[in-house]
N, CA, C and O atoms as a GROMACS GRO file, in nm:
protein
  452
    1MET      N    1   0.084  -0.118   0.000
    1MET     CA    2   0.000   0.000   0.000
    1MET      C    3   0.089   0.124   0.000
    1MET      O    4   0.185   0.132   0.076
    2TYR      N    5   0.056   0.219  -0.083
    2TYR     CA    6   0.129   0.345  -0.087
    2TYR      C    7   0.103   0.425   0.040
    2TYR      O    8  -0.003   0.412   0.100
    3PRO      N    9   0.198   0.508   0.080
    3PRO     CA   10   0.169   0.602   0.189
    3PRO      C   11   0.057   0.695   0.144
    3PRO      O   12   0.041   0.719   0.024
    4ALA      N   13  -0.018   0.748   0.236
    4ALA     CA   14  -0.132   0.833   0.203
    4ALA      C   15  -0.091   0.978   0.179
    4ALA      O   16  -0.174   1.068   0.196
    5LYS      N   17   0.030   1.002   0.140
    5LYS     CA   18   0.076   1.139   0.114
    5LYS      C   19   0.088   1.161  -0.035
    5LYS      O   20   0.134   1.073  -0.108
    6ALA      N   21   0.047   1.279  -0.081
    6ALA     CA   22   0.048   1.310  -0.224
    6ALA      C   23   0.186   1.346  -0.276
    6ALA      O   24   0.219   1.319  -0.391
    7ILE      N   25   0.267   1.406  -0.190
    7ILE     CA   26   0.401   1.453  -0.227
    7ILE      C   27   0.503   1.387  -0.133
    7ILE      O   28   0.481   1.383  -0.012
    8VAL      N   29   0.612   1.337  -0.189
    8VAL     CA   30   0.720   1.283  -0.106
    8VAL      C   31   0.848   1.359  -0.140
    8VAL      O   32   0.888   1.370  -0.256
    9ASP      N   33   0.910   1.411  -0.036
    9ASP     CA   34   1.040   1.477  -0.046
    9ASP      C   35   1.144   1.368  -0.026
    9ASP      O   36   1.162   1.318   0.085
   10LEU      N   37   1.213   1.331  -0.134
   10LEU     CA   38   1.314   1.226  -0.132
   10LEU      C   39   1.450   1.294  -0.138
   10LEU      O   40   1.482   1.362  -0.235
   11ARG      N   41   1.529   1.276  -0.034
   11ARG     CA   42   1.661   1.340  -0.028
   11ARG      C   43   1.769   1.234  -0.014
   11ARG      O   44   1.757   1.140   0.065
   12VAL      N   45   1.874   1.251  -0.092
   12VAL     CA   46   1.989   1.162  -0.085
   12VAL      C   47   2.111   1.248  -0.054
   12VAL      O   48   2.144   1.340  -0.128
   13TYR      N   49   2.176   1.216   0.055
   13TYR     CA   50   2.298   1.285   0.095
   13TYR      C   51   2.416   1.190   0.078
   13TYR      O   52   2.409   1.075   0.122
   14THR      N   53   2.521   1.237   0.016
   14THR     CA   54   2.645   1.160   0.009
   14THR      C   55   2.734   1.211   0.121
   14THR      O   56   2.764   1.330   0.130
   15ILE      N   57   2.776   1.119   0.205
   15ILE     CA   58   2.851   1.152   0.326
   15ILE      C   59   2.999   1.121   0.306
   15ILE      O   60   3.034   1.025   0.237
   16ARG      N   61   3.083   1.202   0.366
   16ARG     CA   62   3.228   1.182   0.357
   16ARG      C   63   3.263   1.040   0.401
   16ARG      O   64   3.203   0.986   0.495
   17LEU      N   65   3.360   0.980   0.333
   17LEU     CA   66   3.404   0.844   0.360
   17LEU      C   67   3.434   0.823   0.508
   17LEU      O   68   3.501   0.905   0.571
   18ARG      N   69   3.384   0.714   0.561
   18ARG     CA   70   3.402   0.674   0.701
   18ARG      C   71   3.344   0.772   0.802
   18ARG      O   72   3.386   0.774   0.918
   19LYS      N   73   3.247   0.854   0.761
   19LYS     CA   74   3.184   0.951   0.851
   19LYS      C   75   3.034   0.928   0.867
   19LYS      O   76   2.966   1.009   0.929
   20MET      N   77   2.982   0.817   0.813
   20MET     CA   78   2.838   0.792   0.820
   20MET      C   79   2.789   0.786   0.964
   20MET      O   80   2.688   0.846   0.997
   21GLY      N   81   2.860   0.713   1.050
   21GLY     CA   82   2.819   0.702   1.190
   21GLY      C   83   2.811   0.838   1.256
   21GLY      O   84   2.715   0.867   1.327
   22GLU      N   85   2.910   0.921   1.233
   22GLU     CA   86   2.912   1.056   1.290
   22GLU      C   87   2.795   1.138   1.236
   22GLU      O   88   2.726   1.207   1.312
   23PHE      N   89   2.773   1.132   1.104
   23PHE     CA   90   2.663   1.206   1.045
   23PHE      C   91   2.529   1.162   1.104
   23PHE      O   92   2.447   1.246   1.143
   24LEU      N   93   2.506   1.031   1.112
   24LEU     CA   94   2.378   0.981   1.163
   24LEU      C   95   2.355   1.020   1.308
   24LEU      O   96   2.243   1.050   1.348
   25GLU      N   97   2.461   1.019   1.386
   25GLU     CA   98   2.448   1.060   1.528
   25GLU      C   99   2.407   1.206   1.536
   25GLU      O  100   2.317   1.241   1.612
   26ILE      N  101   2.473   1.292   1.460
   26ILE     CA  102   2.441   1.435   1.460
   26ILE      C  103   2.300   1.459   1.406
   26ILE      O  104   2.224   1.539   1.460
   27PHE      N  105   2.266   1.389   1.297
   27PHE     CA  106   2.132   1.404   1.239
   27PHE      C  107   2.025   1.367   1.341
   27PHE      O  108   1.926   1.439   1.357
   28ASP      N  109   2.045   1.256   1.409
   28ASP     CA  110   1.947   1.211   1.508
   28ASP      C  111   1.937   1.308   1.626
   28ASP      O  112   1.827   1.337   1.674
   29ARG      N  113   2.049   1.358   1.670
   29ARG     CA  114   2.053   1.445   1.788
   29ARG      C  115   2.010   1.589   1.759
   29ARG      O  116   1.938   1.649   1.839
   30LEU      N  117   2.052   1.644   1.645
   30LEU     CA  118   2.027   1.786   1.619
   30LEU      C  119   1.917   1.813   1.516
   30LEU      O  120   1.839   1.906   1.533
   31ALA      N  121   1.910   1.732   1.411
   31ALA     CA  122   1.811   1.757   1.305
   31ALA      C  123   1.675   1.697   1.338
   31ALA      O  124   1.572   1.762   1.319
   32MET      N  125   1.673   1.573   1.386
   32MET     CA  126   1.544   1.505   1.404
   32MET      C  127   1.448   1.577   1.498
   32MET      O  128   1.330   1.585   1.466
   33PRO      N  129   1.492   1.631   1.612
   33PRO     CA  130   1.394   1.701   1.695
   33PRO      C  131   1.327   1.818   1.622
   33PRO      O  132   1.207   1.842   1.638
   34VAL      N  133   1.403   1.889   1.541
   34VAL     CA  134   1.347   2.002   1.466
   34VAL      C  135   1.260   1.950   1.352
   34VAL      O  136   1.149   2.000   1.330
   35GLN      N  137   1.309   1.850   1.280
   35GLN     CA  138   1.232   1.794   1.168
   35GLN      C  139   1.097   1.739   1.219
   35GLN      O  140   0.993   1.765   1.158
   36LEU      N  141   1.099   1.665   1.327
   36LEU     CA  142   0.976   1.606   1.379
   36LEU      C  143   0.875   1.714   1.418
   36LEU      O  144   0.754   1.696   1.402
   37LYS      N  145   0.924   1.824   1.469
   37LYS     CA  146   0.837   1.934   1.511
   37LYS      C  147   0.760   1.993   1.393
   37LYS      O  148   0.642   2.027   1.406
   38TYR      N  149   0.824   2.005   1.278
   38TYR     CA  150   0.764   2.073   1.164
   38TYR      C  151   0.721   1.980   1.050
   38TYR      O  152   0.622   2.006   0.983
   39LEU      N  153   0.794   1.871   1.028
   39LEU     CA  154   0.767   1.783   0.915
   39LEU      C  155   0.692   1.657   0.955
   39LEU      O  156   0.639   1.586   0.869
   40GLY      N  157   0.686   1.628   1.084
   40GLY     CA  158   0.627   1.503   1.128
   40GLY      C  159   0.727   1.390   1.111
   40GLY      O  160   0.844   1.413   1.078
   41ALA      N  161   0.682   1.269   1.133
   41ALA     CA  162   0.770   1.153   1.123
   41ALA      C  163   0.804   1.124   0.977
   41ALA      O  164   0.719   1.139   0.890
   42PRO      N  165   0.927   1.083   0.951
   42PRO     CA  166   0.963   1.049   0.812
   42PRO      C  167   0.896   0.919   0.769
   42PRO      O  168   0.858   0.836   0.851
   43LEU      N  169   0.882   0.904   0.639
   43LEU     CA  170   0.833   0.777   0.584
   43LEU      C  171   0.941   0.671   0.596
   43LEU      O  172   0.912   0.552   0.601
   44GLY      N  173   1.067   0.714   0.599
   44GLY     CA  174   1.177   0.621   0.616
   44GLY      C  175   1.310   0.690   0.602
   44GLY      O  176   1.323   0.794   0.538
   45ILE      N  177   1.411   0.631   0.666
   45ILE     CA  178   1.550   0.677   0.655
   45ILE      C  179   1.634   0.553   0.628
   45ILE      O  180   1.624   0.454   0.700
   46TYR      N  181   1.718   0.559   0.524
   46TYR     CA  182   1.792   0.441   0.478
   46TYR      C  183   1.936   0.479   0.446
   46TYR      O  184   1.965   0.593   0.411
   47THR      N  185   2.025   0.382   0.458
   47THR     CA  186   2.162   0.399   0.410
   47THR      C  187   2.184   0.300   0.296
   47THR      O  188   2.119   0.196   0.289
   48SER      N  189   2.277   0.335   0.207
   48SER     CA  190   2.304   0.251   0.091
   48SER      C  191   2.386   0.129   0.130
   48SER      O  192   2.472   0.136   0.218
   49ALA      N  193   2.356   0.017   0.064
   49ALA     CA  194   2.430  -0.108   0.087
   49ALA      C  195   2.494  -0.159  -0.041
   49ALA      O  196   2.596  -0.227  -0.037
   50VAL      N  197   2.434  -0.128  -0.155
   50VAL     CA  198   2.482  -0.171  -0.286
   50VAL      C  199   2.471  -0.049  -0.378
   50VAL      O  200   2.381   0.033  -0.362
   51GLY      N  201   2.561  -0.038  -0.474
   51GLY     CA  202   2.561   0.078  -0.563
   51GLY      C  203   2.644   0.188  -0.502
   51GLY      O  204   2.740   0.161  -0.430
   52PRO      N  205   2.608   0.314  -0.528
   52PRO     CA  206   2.684   0.424  -0.466
   52PRO      C  207   2.677   0.412  -0.313
   52PRO      O  208   2.569   0.404  -0.255
   53LEU      N  209   2.793   0.411  -0.251
   53LEU     CA  210   2.797   0.394  -0.105
   53LEU      C  211   2.809   0.529  -0.036
   53LEU      O  212   2.819   0.634  -0.101
   54ASN      N  213   2.808   0.525   0.095
   54ASN     CA  214   2.819   0.646   0.177
   54ASN      C  215   2.704   0.742   0.151
   54ASN      O  216   2.721   0.863   0.152
   55GLN      N  217   2.585   0.684   0.129
   55GLN     CA  218   2.468   0.768   0.106
   55GLN      C  219   2.360   0.736   0.209
   55GLN      O  220   2.341   0.621   0.249
   56VAL      N  221   2.291   0.839   0.250
   56VAL     CA  222   2.173   0.825   0.336
   56VAL      C  223   2.057   0.889   0.261
   56VAL      O  224   2.068   0.999   0.207
   57THR      N  225   1.945   0.818   0.261
   57THR     CA  226   1.825   0.866   0.194
   57THR      C  227   1.716   0.880   0.298
   57THR      O  228   1.696   0.790   0.380
   58HIS      N  229   1.645   0.992   0.296
   58HIS     CA  230   1.526   1.001   0.379
   58HIS      C  231   1.410   1.055   0.300
   58HIS      O  232   1.425   1.134   0.206
   59LEU      N  233   1.291   1.009   0.340
   59LEU     CA  234   1.167   1.043   0.271
   59LEU      C  235   1.069   1.102   0.370
   59LEU      O  236   1.048   1.048   0.480
   60TRP      N  237   1.008   1.214   0.331
   60TRP     CA  238   0.909   1.282   0.415
   60TRP      C  239   0.785   1.305   0.331
   60TRP      O  240   0.795   1.352   0.218
   61GLY      N  241   0.668   1.273   0.384
   61GLY     CA  242   0.545   1.286   0.309
   61GLY      C  243   0.468   1.412   0.344
   61GLY      O  244   0.469   1.458   0.458
   62PHE      N  245   0.400   1.466   0.243
   62PHE     CA  246   0.320   1.588   0.259
   62PHE      C  247   0.190   1.573   0.181
   62PHE      O  248   0.184   1.502   0.080
   63ASP      N  249   0.087   1.639   0.228
   63ASP     CA  250  -0.043   1.633   0.162
   63ASP      C  251  -0.043   1.710   0.030
   63ASP      O  252  -0.113   1.672  -0.064
   64ASP      N  253   0.035   1.817   0.024
   64ASP     CA  254   0.041   1.899  -0.098
   64ASP      C  255   0.163   1.989  -0.091
   64ASP      O  256   0.233   1.992   0.010
   65MET      N  257   0.189   2.063  -0.199
   65MET     CA  258   0.306   2.151  -0.204
   65MET      C  259   0.298   2.263  -0.101
   65MET      O  260   0.400   2.306  -0.048
   66GLY      N  261   0.178   2.310  -0.073
   66GLY     CA  262   0.162   2.415   0.029
   66GLY      C  263   0.211   2.368   0.165
   66GLY      O  264   0.281   2.441   0.235
   67GLN      N  265   0.175   2.246   0.202
   67GLN     CA  266   0.221   2.191   0.330
   67GLN      C  267   0.372   2.174   0.328
   67GLN      O  268   0.438   2.206   0.427
   68PHE      N  269   0.426   2.124   0.218
   68PHE     CA  270   0.571   2.108   0.205
   68PHE      C  271   0.642   2.241   0.226
   68PHE      O  272   0.735   2.250   0.307
   69GLU      N  273   0.600   2.343   0.155
   69GLU     CA  274   0.664   2.475   0.162
   69GLU      C  275   0.651   2.537   0.300
   69GLU      O  276   0.748   2.592   0.353
   70ALA      N  277   0.532   2.529   0.360
   70ALA     CA  278   0.511   2.588   0.493
   70ALA      C  279   0.594   2.516   0.598
   70ALA      O  280   0.654   2.580   0.685
   71ALA      N  281   0.599   2.384   0.592
   71ALA     CA  282   0.675   2.306   0.691
   71ALA      C  283   0.824   2.336   0.682
   71ALA      O  284   0.890   2.352   0.784
   72HIS      N  285   0.878   2.344   0.561
   72HIS     CA  286   1.020   2.372   0.544
   72HIS      C  287   1.054   2.516   0.583
   72HIS      O  288   1.160   2.541   0.640
   73ALA      N  289   0.966   2.609   0.552
   73ALA     CA  290   0.990   2.748   0.591
   73ALA      C  291   0.993   2.762   0.742
   73ALA      O  292   1.077   2.833   0.797
   74ALA      N  293   0.901   2.695   0.811
   74ALA     CA  294   0.897   2.700   0.957
   74ALA      C  295   1.021   2.634   1.016
   74ALA      O  296   1.081   2.686   1.110
   75ARG      N  297   1.059   2.519   0.961
   75ARG     CA  298   1.180   2.449   1.008
   75ARG      C  299   1.304   2.537   0.994
   75ARG      O  300   1.386   2.546   1.084
   76ASP      N  301   1.315   2.601   0.877
   76ASP     CA  302   1.433   2.682   0.849
   76ASP      C  303   1.445   2.803   0.943
   76ASP      O  304   1.554   2.856   0.962
   77LYS      N  305   1.333   2.847   1.000
   77LYS     CA  306   1.333   2.961   1.093
   77LYS      C  307   1.355   2.919   1.238
   77LYS      O  308   1.376   3.004   1.325
   78ASP      N  309   1.351   2.790   1.264
   78ASP     CA  310   1.368   2.741   1.401
   78ASP      C  311   1.508   2.776   1.450
   78ASP      O  312   1.605   2.753   1.378
   79PRO      N  313   1.522   2.831   1.569
   79PRO     CA  314   1.654   2.872   1.618
   79PRO      C  315   1.751   2.755   1.640
   79PRO      O  316   1.872   2.776   1.648
   80ASP      N  317   1.700   2.633   1.649
   80ASP     CA  318   1.788   2.516   1.667
   80ASP      C  319   1.838   2.457   1.536
   80ASP      O  320   1.931   2.376   1.537
   81TRP      N  321   1.779   2.495   1.423
   81TRP     CA  322   1.817   2.436   1.294
   81TRP      C  323   1.961   2.467   1.252
   81TRP      O  324   2.030   2.377   1.204
   82PRO      N  325   2.011   2.590   1.268
   82PRO     CA  326   2.149   2.619   1.226
   82PRO      C  327   2.255   2.533   1.295
   82PRO      O  328   2.362   2.511   1.238
   83ALA      N  329   2.228   2.484   1.415
   83ALA     CA  330   2.326   2.398   1.483
   83ALA      C  331   2.351   2.271   1.403
   83ALA      O  332   2.465   2.226   1.392
   84TYR      N  333   2.245   2.213   1.348
   84TYR     CA  334   2.259   2.094   1.264
   84TYR      C  335   2.337   2.128   1.137
   84TYR      O  336   2.429   2.056   1.099
   85LEU      N  337   2.301   2.237   1.072
   85LEU     CA  338   2.368   2.276   0.948
   85LEU      C  339   2.517   2.298   0.971
   85LEU      O  340   2.599   2.254   0.891
   86HIS      N  341   2.551   2.363   1.080
   86HIS     CA  342   2.691   2.389   1.112
   86HIS      C  343   2.766   2.259   1.143
   86HIS      O  344   2.878   2.237   1.097
   87ALA      N  345   2.702   2.173   1.222
   87ALA     CA  346   2.768   2.048   1.266
   87ALA      C  347   2.794   1.952   1.152
   87ALA      O  348   2.884   1.868   1.161
   88THR      N  349   2.716   1.961   1.044
   88THR     CA  350   2.732   1.866   0.932
   88THR      C  351   2.796   1.929   0.808
   88THR      O  352   2.807   1.863   0.705
   89ALA      N  353   2.836   2.053   0.817
   89ALA     CA  354   2.889   2.124   0.700
   89ALA      C  355   3.005   2.051   0.634
   89ALA      O  356   3.016   2.051   0.512
   90ASP      N  357   3.092   1.989   0.712
   90ASP     CA  358   3.208   1.919   0.656
   90ASP      C  359   3.185   1.770   0.635
   90ASP      O  360   3.276   1.698   0.592
   91LEU      N  361   3.064   1.722   0.664
   91LEU     CA  362   3.035   1.579   0.650
   91LEU      C  363   2.959   1.547   0.522
   91LEU      O  364   2.969   1.436   0.471
   92ILE      N  365   2.882   1.644   0.470
   92ILE     CA  366   2.799   1.621   0.352
   92ILE      C  367   2.875   1.665   0.228
   92ILE      O  368   2.914   1.781   0.215
   93LEU      N  369   2.896   1.570   0.136
   93LEU     CA  370   2.966   1.600   0.012
   93LEU      C  371   2.872   1.645  -0.099
   93LEU      O  372   2.907   1.728  -0.182
   94ALA      N  373   2.750   1.590  -0.100
   94ALA     CA  374   2.653   1.623  -0.204
   94ALA      C  375   2.513   1.597  -0.151
   94ALA      O  376   2.493   1.516  -0.060
   95GLN      N  377   2.416   1.666  -0.210
   95GLN     CA  378   2.275   1.647  -0.175
   95GLN      C  379   2.193   1.646  -0.302
   95GLN      O  380   2.210   1.731  -0.390
   96GLU      N  381   2.103   1.550  -0.312
   96GLU     CA  382   2.007   1.545  -0.421
   96GLU      C  383   1.868   1.548  -0.360
   96GLU      O  384   1.839   1.470  -0.269
   97THR      N  385   1.784   1.637  -0.408
   97THR     CA  386   1.648   1.649  -0.358
   97THR      C  387   1.551   1.629  -0.473
   97THR      O  388   1.563   1.691  -0.578
   98ARG      N  389   1.454   1.543  -0.451
   98ARG     CA  390   1.348   1.521  -0.548
   98ARG      C  391   1.214   1.532  -0.478
   98ARG      O  392   1.197   1.482  -0.367
   99LEU      N  393   1.120   1.597  -0.541
   99LEU     CA  394   0.982   1.595  -0.496
   99LEU      C  395   0.909   1.504  -0.592
   99LEU      O  396   0.899   1.531  -0.711
  100ILE      N  397   0.856   1.395  -0.538
  100ILE     CA  398   0.789   1.298  -0.622
  100ILE      C  399   0.641   1.294  -0.584
  100ILE      O  400   0.605   1.314  -0.468
  101ARG      N  401   0.556   1.268  -0.684
  101ARG     CA  402   0.411   1.267  -0.663
  101ARG      C  403   0.359   1.125  -0.660
  101ARG      O  404   0.406   1.037  -0.732
  102ARG      N  405   0.262   1.104  -0.576
  102ARG     CA  406   0.198   0.975  -0.561
  102ARG      C  407   0.117   0.943  -0.687
  102ARG      O  408   0.052   1.030  -0.744
  103VAL      N  409   0.122   0.819  -0.728
  103VAL     CA  410   0.041   0.770  -0.840
  103VAL      C  411  -0.059   0.670  -0.783
  103VAL      O  412  -0.020   0.571  -0.721
  104ALA      N  413  -0.186   0.694  -0.805
  104ALA     CA  414  -0.290   0.602  -0.760
  104ALA      C  415  -0.302   0.489  -0.861
  104ALA      O  416  -0.322   0.514  -0.980
  105MET      N  417  -0.291   0.366  -0.814
  105MET     CA  418  -0.306   0.249  -0.899
  105MET      C  419  -0.398   0.150  -0.830
  105MET      O  420  -0.376   0.113  -0.714
  106ALA      N  421  -0.500   0.109  -0.902
  106ALA     CA  422  -0.600   0.017  -0.843
  106ALA      C  423  -0.536  -0.110  -0.790
  106ALA      O  424  -0.574  -0.158  -0.683
  107SER      N  425  -0.440  -0.166  -0.862
  107SER     CA  426  -0.380  -0.293  -0.821
  107SER      C  427  -0.302  -0.281  -0.690
  107SER      O  428  -0.291  -0.378  -0.615
  108VAL      N  429  -0.248  -0.164  -0.663
  108VAL     CA  430  -0.170  -0.143  -0.541
  108VAL      C  431  -0.261  -0.105  -0.425
  108VAL      O  432  -0.232  -0.138  -0.310
  109GLU      N  433  -0.367  -0.037  -0.455
  109GLU     CA  434  -0.456   0.012  -0.350
  109GLU      C  435  -0.567  -0.087  -0.314
  109GLU      O  436  -0.658  -0.053  -0.239
  110GLY      N  437  -0.559  -0.208  -0.368
  110GLY     CA  438  -0.654  -0.311  -0.330
  110GLY      C  439  -0.788  -0.304  -0.404
  110GLY      O  440  -0.886  -0.367  -0.363
  111ARG      N  441  -0.792  -0.227  -0.512
  111ARG     CA  442  -0.914  -0.220  -0.592
  111ARG      C  443  -0.893  -0.304  -0.718
  111ARG      O  444  -0.780  -0.324  -0.763
  112ALA      N  445  -1.000  -0.352  -0.771
  112ALA     CA  446  -0.990  -0.427  -0.897
  112ALA      C  447  -0.946  -0.333  -1.009
  112ALA      O  448  -0.992  -0.220  -1.016
  113PRO      N  449  -0.855  -0.379  -1.097
  113PRO     CA  450  -0.810  -0.293  -1.207
  113PRO      C  451  -0.920  -0.262  -1.306
  113PRO      O  452  -0.897  -0.190  -1.404
   0.00000   0.00000   0.00000
């Protein structure tokens, strides 16, 4: 079953070699409290095992673009957010951000095609 969110913010961060543990600890400690306050719980957070390595992917769901924009604007204004940005400045080598839209399919949603 698809998540019930219309928009998914899919982000892939490439982390400096041998720094994934440090990045994840900082992300959990400094970013997650702020993210949870404004974005809600993520749909998932994953690290790469095959293919390009040293990558962490996280997905956050939103009902629409308005919710996405408002949540990120509020997060960016939070006084605790810059601490995360500063702490990870030398750990993140690249970032890819995609906004993907949900596709309704009868076969996936349990309806007859």
